[in-house]
Backbone as CSV, one residue per row, in Angstrom:
resi,resn,N_x,N_y,N_z,CA_x,CA_y,CA_z,C_x,C_y,C_z
1,MET,-34.971,30.642,48.014,-33.758,29.848,48.016,-33.976,28.520,47.300
2,ASN,-35.154,27.942,47.434,-35.478,26.680,46.789,-35.417,26.815,45.263
3,VAL,-35.902,27.939,44.717,-35.871,28.185,43.270,-34.428,28.309,42.796
4,MET,-33.599,28.977,43.605,-32.192,29.148,43.255,-31.464,27.802,43.209
5,MET,-31.755,26.930,44.112,-31.140,25.598,44.136,-31.566,24.770,42.929
6,LYS,-32.839,24.910,42.529,-33.320,24.192,41.347,-32.606,24.680,40.096
7,ARG,-32.431,26.003,39.977,-31.729,26.563,38.810,-30.272,26.102,38.767
8,LEU,-29.625,26.121,39.923,-28.240,25.673,39.995,-28.137,24.198,39.602
9,GLY,-29.058,23.387,40.099,-29.081,21.963,39.750,-29.314,21.751,38.265
10,LEU,-30.192,22.562,37.680,-30.454,22.474,36.242,-29.211,22.823,35.436
11,TRP,-28.515,23.873,35.831,-27.288,24.268,35.124,-26.214,23.191,35.235
12,ILE,-26.091,22.586,36.372,-25.109,21.508,36.542,-25.449,20.341,35.621
13,LEU,-26.720,19.975,35.524,-27.129,18.895,34.618,-26.848,19.246,33.165
14,VAL,-27.091,20.486,32.765,-26.835,20.918,31.390,-25.347,20.817,31.065
15,VAL,-24.495,21.273,31.979,-23.041,21.207,31.761,-22.577,19.761,31.678
16,ILE,-23.059,18.907,32.538,-22.679,17.485,32.508,-23.128,16.852,31.192
17,ALA,-24.330,17.155,30.749,-24.833,16.601,29.493,-23.995,17.062,28.311
18,MET,-23.574,18.317,28.310,-22.770,18.841,27.203,-21.408,18.159,27.153
19,VAL,-20.793,17.969,28.295,-19.482,17.332,28.349,-19.588,15.848,28.008
20,ALA,-20.608,15.178,28.483,-20.767,13.739,28.269,-21.078,13.404,26.814
21,CYS,-21.656,14.308,26.071,-22.069,14.027,24.695,-21.006,14.344,23.659
22,GLN,-19.881,14.888,24.052,-18.845,15.216,23.083,-18.097,13.969,22.655
23,ASN,-17.801,13.873,21.338,-16.976,12.785,20.823,-15.532,13.237,20.849
24,THR,-14.806,12.867,21.875,-13.400,13.227,21.961,-12.578,11.953,21.846
25,TYR,-11.502,12.051,21.077,-10.632,10.911,20.870,-9.203,11.336,21.147
26,SER,-8.425,10.436,21.690,-7.020,10.701,21.926,-6.325,10.918,20.587
27,VAL,-5.360,11.822,20.563,-4.633,12.101,19.321,-3.901,10.848,18.845
28,PHE,-3.257,10.145,19.766,-2.474,8.964,19.398,-3.135,7.696,19.922
29,CYS,-3.076,6.661,19.113,-3.701,5.381,19.436,-2.730,4.479,20.193
30,ASN,-3.199,3.887,21.262,-2.439,2.879,22.000,-3.157,1.539,21.982
31,LYS,-4.246,1.465,21.242,-5.081,0.267,21.206,-4.380,-0.910,20.524
32,TYR,-3.579,-0.615,19.496,-2.882,-1.656,18.729,-1.383,-1.385,18.740
33,LEU,-0.594,-2.424,18.918,0.859,-2.295,19.003,1.462,-1.925,17.648
34,VAL,2.310,-0.897,17.659,3.003,-0.463,16.449,4.477,-0.278,16.753
35,SER,5.319,-0.821,15.894,6.760,-0.637,15.962,7.303,-0.845,14.556
36,PHE,7.670,0.249,13.901,8.174,0.176,12.533,9.179,1.295,12.346
37,SER,10.214,1.038,11.543,11.191,2.075,11.223,11.611,1.934,9.771
38,CYS,11.997,3.081,9.195,12.455,3.089,7.806,13.387,4.266,7.586
39,ASN,14.168,4.190,6.515,15.088,5.255,6.131,14.408,6.095,5.066
40,THR,14.121,7.357,5.369,13.379,8.227,4.455,14.251,8.827,3.351
41,SER,15.516,8.400,3.264,16.360,8.859,2.161,16.473,7.801,1.071
42,ILE,15.864,6.632,1.311,15.947,5.513,0.372,14.542,5.189,-0.144
43,ALA,14.442,4.891,-1.447,13.157,4.523,-2.060,12.634,3.246,-1.419
44,PRO,11.360,3.098,-1.252,10.280,3.993,-1.639,9.933,5.027,-0.573
45,PHE,10.602,4.944,0.587,10.237,5.816,1.702,10.672,7.267,1.496
46,ASN,11.539,7.524,0.527,11.922,8.911,0.254,10.759,9.715,-0.327
47,SER,9.770,9.053,-0.881,8.615,9.766,-1.454,7.730,10.399,-0.384
48,ILE,7.794,9.919,0.856,6.953,10.518,1.898,7.490,11.873,2.344
49,ASN,8.642,12.290,1.845,9.147,13.627,2.137,8.399,14.689,1.333
50,THR,7.564,14.261,0.397,6.754,15.167,-0.413,5.407,15.368,0.265
51,MET,5.044,16.616,0.519,3.767,16.891,1.182,2.603,16.363,0.355
52,GLY,1.670,15.715,1.026,0.472,15.201,0.379,0.627,13.832,-0.241
53,TYR,1.792,13.196,-0.103,2.032,11.872,-0.678,2.039,10.840,0.449
54,PHE,1.326,9.754,0.255,1.202,8.737,1.294,1.509,7.351,0.748
55,LEU,2.163,6.548,1.575,2.450,5.139,1.291,1.679,4.281,2.287
56,THR,1.393,3.052,1.888,0.860,2.088,2.853,1.890,0.983,3.048
57,VAL,1.971,0.500,4.261,2.916,-0.561,4.621,2.164,-1.581,5.458
58,ARG,2.329,-2.847,5.091,1.694,-3.915,5.864,2.501,-5.190,5.701
59,PRO,2.326,-6.135,6.613,3.066,-7.390,6.484,2.601,-8.169,5.252
60,THR,3.494,-8.949,4.678,3.120,-9.807,3.558,2.231,-10.933,4.076
61,SER,1.553,-11.595,3.170,0.655,-12.683,3.575,1.424,-13.845,4.206
62,THR,2.689,-14.007,3.829,3.511,-15.076,4.402,4.182,-14.655,5.714
63,LYS,4.052,-13.388,6.082,4.602,-12.828,7.328,6.128,-12.876,7.398
64,ASP,6.793,-12.985,6.249,8.256,-13.006,6.257,8.846,-11.695,5.728
65,GLY,8.005,-10.697,5.598,8.446,-9.393,5.121,7.287,-8.420,5.156
66,TYR,7.485,-7.275,4.495,6.421,-6.278,4.443,6.245,-5.773,3.018
67,LYS,5.053,-5.252,2.756,4.672,-4.800,1.436,4.421,-3.295,1.494
68,VAL,5.032,-2.567,0.558,4.838,-1.119,0.468,4.057,-0.833,-0.804
69,LYS,2.978,-0.063,-0.657,2.149,0.283,-1.799,2.120,1.801,-1.960
70,ARG,2.417,2.248,-3.158,2.352,3.680,-3.461,0.924,4.044,-3.834
71,SER,0.625,5.338,-3.810,-0.741,5.772,-4.122,-1.104,5.555,-5.586
72,ASP,-0.106,5.313,-6.454,-0.412,4.996,-7.856,-0.741,3.517,-8.048
73,GLY,-0.697,2.734,-6.955,-1.077,1.329,-7.011,0.079,0.358,-7.121
74,THR,1.293,0.840,-7.392,2.435,-0.070,-7.505,2.833,-0.565,-6.122
75,GLU,3.178,-1.858,-6.057,3.554,-2.487,-4.793,4.924,-3.119,-4.911
76,GLN,5.610,-3.179,-3.779,6.887,-3.866,-3.729,7.017,-4.537,-2.373
77,GLU,7.558,-5.751,-2.375,7.743,-6.497,-1.131,9.207,-6.457,-0.714
78,TYR,9.420,-6.412,0.605,10.755,-6.384,1.180,10.849,-7.464,2.239
79,PRO,11.909,-8.280,2.215,12.053,-9.318,3.255,12.499,-8.676,4.565
80,TYR,12.098,-9.289,5.674,12.549,-8.829,6.982,14.003,-9.210,7.203
81,THR,14.694,-8.354,7.937,15.958,-8.789,8.514,15.594,-9.570,9.768
82,GLU,16.549,-10.209,10.382,16.261,-10.986,11.590,15.712,-10.088,12.698
83,VAL,16.279,-8.903,12.849,15.824,-7.971,13.885,14.420,-7.462,13.567
84,GLN,14.171,-7.073,12.317,12.850,-6.579,11.927,11.771,-7.624,12.189
85,ASN,12.079,-8.861,11.922,11.115,-9.945,12.130,10.662,-10.014,13.586
86,ARG,11.552,-9.661,14.508,11.227,-9.717,15.926,10.534,-8.466,16.445
87,VAL,10.783,-7.307,15.821,10.290,-6.065,16.428,9.181,-5.352,15.650
88,PHE,9.040,-5.611,14.353,8.032,-4.878,13.585,6.618,-5.323,13.949
89,SER,5.762,-4.344,14.236,4.333,-4.555,14.466,3.601,-3.476,13.696
90,PHE,2.485,-3.817,13.084,1.817,-2.910,12.152,0.434,-2.447,12.593
91,GLY,0.168,-2.428,13.891,-1.130,-1.955,14.355,-2.242,-2.909,13.983
92,LEU,-3.414,-2.366,13.716,-4.584,-3.172,13.384,-4.442,-3.854,12.027
93,ALA,-4.129,-3.087,10.968,-4.145,-3.654,9.615,-2.976,-3.210,8.744
94,GLY,-2.067,-2.440,9.289,-0.968,-1.890,8.506,-0.863,-0.398,8.775
95,LEU,-0.025,0.286,8.004,0.229,1.706,8.241,0.021,2.532,6.982
96,ILE,-0.392,3.769,7.177,-0.401,4.787,6.128,0.583,5.844,6.613
97,ILE,1.599,6.148,5.797,2.656,7.070,6.215,2.768,8.199,5.199
98,GLY,2.858,9.436,5.678,3.040,10.568,4.781,3.073,11.890,5.521
99,VAL,3.296,12.963,4.754,3.316,14.323,5.294,2.093,15.050,4.766
100,PRO,1.103,15.333,5.631,-0.110,15.998,5.163,0.124,17.461,4.793
101,TYR,-0.686,17.953,3.878,-0.629,19.365,3.486,-0.911,20.285,4.659
102,PHE,-1.861,19.910,5.513,-2.302,20.791,6.579,-1.778,20.381,7.944
103,GLY,-0.673,19.685,7.979,-0.086,19.278,9.250,0.973,20.267,9.701
104,ASP,1.801,19.809,10.600,2.856,20.656,11.148,4.177,20.481,10.398
105,GLY,4.146,19.792,9.264,5.358,19.554,8.477,6.032,18.232,8.804
106,GLY,5.560,17.552,9.828,6.129,16.273,10.211,5.425,15.117,9.527
107,VAL,6.037,13.944,9.631,5.456,12.733,9.054,4.355,12.226,9.986
108,TYR,3.210,11.882,9.412,2.098,11.320,10.153,1.989,9.843,9.807
109,ALA,1.576,9.049,10.779,1.347,7.623,10.562,-0.044,7.275,11.082
110,TYR,-0.852,6.722,10.207,-2.203,6.301,10.546,-2.292,4.795,10.383
111,ASP,-3.303,4.198,10.989,-3.545,2.775,10.788,-4.254,2.576,9.464
112,LEU,-3.911,1.523,8.759,-4.517,1.185,7.479,-5.899,0.561,7.666
113,GLY,-6.238,0.213,8.894,-7.552,-0.356,9.189,-8.590,0.736,9.387
114,CYS,-9.788,0.473,8.965,-10.887,1.423,9.142,-11.291,1.451,10.619
115,PRO,-11.243,2.617,11.275,-11.619,2.662,12.688,-13.120,2.469,12.904
116,ASN,-13.914,2.709,11.881,-15.359,2.506,11.991,-15.688,1.003,12.017
117,CYS,-15.000,0.232,11.178,-15.190,-1.234,11.149,-14.372,-1.912,12.245
118,ASP,-13.176,-1.390,12.524,-12.277,-1.863,13.586,-11.965,-3.356,13.491
119,ARG,-11.634,-3.811,12.274,-11.233,-5.206,12.048,-9.972,-5.236,11.190
120,SER,-9.072,-6.149,11.481,-7.817,-6.227,10.732,-8.036,-6.619,9.276
121,SER,-9.142,-7.243,8.972,-9.427,-7.678,7.604,-9.993,-6.551,6.735
122,VAL,-10.338,-5.417,7.343,-10.929,-4.309,6.587,-9.887,-3.204,6.448
123,ARG,-9.217,-3.194,5.286,-8.173,-2.200,5.022,-8.718,-1.065,4.169
124,LEU,-8.191,0.113,4.410,-8.570,1.289,3.639,-7.841,1.313,2.309
125,THR,-8.433,1.975,1.331,-7.803,2.218,0.041,-7.366,3.675,0.031
126,VAL,-6.116,3.927,-0.346,-5.568,5.283,-0.352,-5.358,5.723,-1.793
127,ASN,-5.842,6.929,-2.121,-5.625,7.437,-3.482,-4.559,8.531,-3.494
128,ASP,-4.225,9.021,-4.666,-3.157,10.010,-4.795,-3.575,11.426,-4.402
129,GLU,-4.816,11.612,-3.962,-5.284,12.911,-3.478,-5.278,12.985,-1.954
130,GLY,-4.754,11.942,-1.300,-4.701,11.943,0.156,-6.022,11.595,0.803
131,VAL,-6.788,10.751,0.143,-8.077,10.322,0.675,-8.034,8.811,0.879
132,ALA,-8.454,8.386,2.071,-8.542,6.955,2.385,-10.010,6.590,2.499
133,SER,-10.385,5.482,1.870,-11.792,5.086,1.889,-11.935,3.610,2.231
134,CYS,-13.065,3.307,2.843,-13.382,1.938,3.248,-14.471,1.402,2.327
135,THR,-14.183,0.300,1.645,-15.177,-0.297,0.752,-16.260,-1.046,1.525
136,LYS,-15.982,-1.398,2.783,-16.951,-2.151,3.595,-18.083,-1.253,4.130
137,CYS,-17.716,-0.133,4.765,-18.744,0.716,5.395,-18.964,2.042,4.673
138,GLY,-18.083,2.376,3.720,-18.238,3.621,2.967,-17.617,4.843,3.618
139,SER,-16.910,4.668,4.739,-16.265,5.806,5.395,-15.153,6.373,4.513
140,ILE,-14.991,7.688,4.577,-13.953,8.385,3.822,-13.197,9.275,4.792
141,TYR,-11.860,9.280,4.688,-10.999,10.025,5.605,-10.042,10.914,4.825
142,ASP,-9.771,12.096,5.363,-8.864,13.063,4.750,-7.492,12.943,5.406
143,LEU,-6.543,12.333,4.706,-5.198,12.145,5.249,-4.460,13.465,5.394
144,ASN,-4.831,14.470,4.603,-4.182,15.773,4.669,-4.745,16.655,5.774
145,ASN,-5.723,16.161,6.498,-6.342,16.911,7.584,-6.477,16.025,8.820
146,SER,-5.348,15.514,9.289,-5.264,14.708,10.521,-6.124,13.451,10.504
147,GLY,-6.436,12.907,9.325,-7.221,11.685,9.232,-8.669,11.872,9.637
148,MET,-9.159,13.103,9.516,-10.545,13.402,9.912,-11.526,12.764,8.933
149,PRO,-12.671,12.309,9.444,-13.667,11.696,8.558,-14.358,12.734,7.678
150,LYS,-14.629,12.324,6.432,-15.370,13.177,5.503,-16.766,12.624,5.259
151,ALA,-16.953,11.331,5.512,-18.260,10.697,5.299,-18.382,9.460,6.177
152,VAL,-19.593,9.168,6.603,-20.035,7.997,7.372,-19.466,7.984,8.800
153,SER,-18.190,7.718,8.979,-17.609,7.592,10.317,-17.546,8.947,11.018
154,GLU,-17.672,8.908,12.327,-17.490,10.114,13.127,-16.124,10.123,13.797
155,ARG,-15.436,8.995,13.754,-14.149,8.861,14.413,-13.016,9.069,13.410
156,PRO,-11.991,9.861,13.764,-10.842,9.999,12.862,-10.023,8.707,12.826
157,LEU,-9.104,8.632,11.894,-8.228,7.466,11.788,-7.399,7.296,13.055
158,TYR,-7.031,6.045,13.350,-6.088,5.792,14.432,-4.749,6.364,13.979
159,ARG,-4.134,7.164,14.830,-2.847,7.782,14.499,-1.797,7.314,15.486
160,TYR,-0.562,7.116,14.987,0.540,6.652,15.816,1.631,7.713,15.895
161,ARG,2.423,7.626,16.935,3.531,8.572,17.133,4.633,8.317,16.110
162,THR,5.267,9.397,15.675,6.423,9.287,14.788,7.572,10.078,15.396
163,THR,8.769,9.547,15.246,9.981,10.196,15.729,11.016,10.107,14.622
164,ARG,11.700,11.217,14.366,12.762,11.217,13.354,14.102,11.422,14.033
165,ASN,15.083,10.677,13.532,16.474,10.848,13.944,17.277,10.865,12.649
166,GLY,17.529,12.059,12.132,18.155,12.177,10.813,17.204,11.665,9.761
167,ASN,17.643,10.675,8.984,16.789,10.084,7.955,15.968,8.907,8.451
168,MET,16.200,8.492,9.684,15.464,7.352,10.231,14.136,7.819,10.817
169,LEU,13.068,7.166,10.387,11.727,7.440,10.894,11.279,6.250,11.717
170,MET,10.860,6.509,12.953,10.347,5.461,13.822,8.859,5.731,14.067
171,ILE,8.054,4.691,13.922,6.619,4.779,14.198,6.352,3.843,15.359
172,HIS,5.709,4.377,16.380,5.582,3.600,17.615,4.408,4.108,18.432
173,ASN,4.101,3.379,19.499,3.129,3.872,20.490,3.631,3.542,21.873
């Protein structure tokens, strides 16, 4: 009976070790406040209706509006309305918005900040192939595959909830 108890104890330790060593992350991030909305029938947000195309959105340096950057590098600034000024929040460093090739067909929203560096000053660079990269730590993320890491980082991108009501897209947590 003593040998049987030792084996049972060993198996329990093995199971606990296996569960404790897994890197599991919540699908949606609640660590940073996000509240943003846009009309996906109006430029530049109408481009995110194309699978594999991603935009970045972040507040302007003067904090009186937001800046939208396309994957080809072109940027445009938009002033806040009075309501937007009170309610818009952009997470850690801004947002990456698009419809991934390998998703469920819905719009995905990721944080523009590198989760490996986890600082608002470290923003990812997004290319037209759906890849986000960090120049600080070298992490690379696949936007078309749920923001999964391809190099350096083991943690996927911070992802936020999206809700559509007709052409209106809301990003929130």
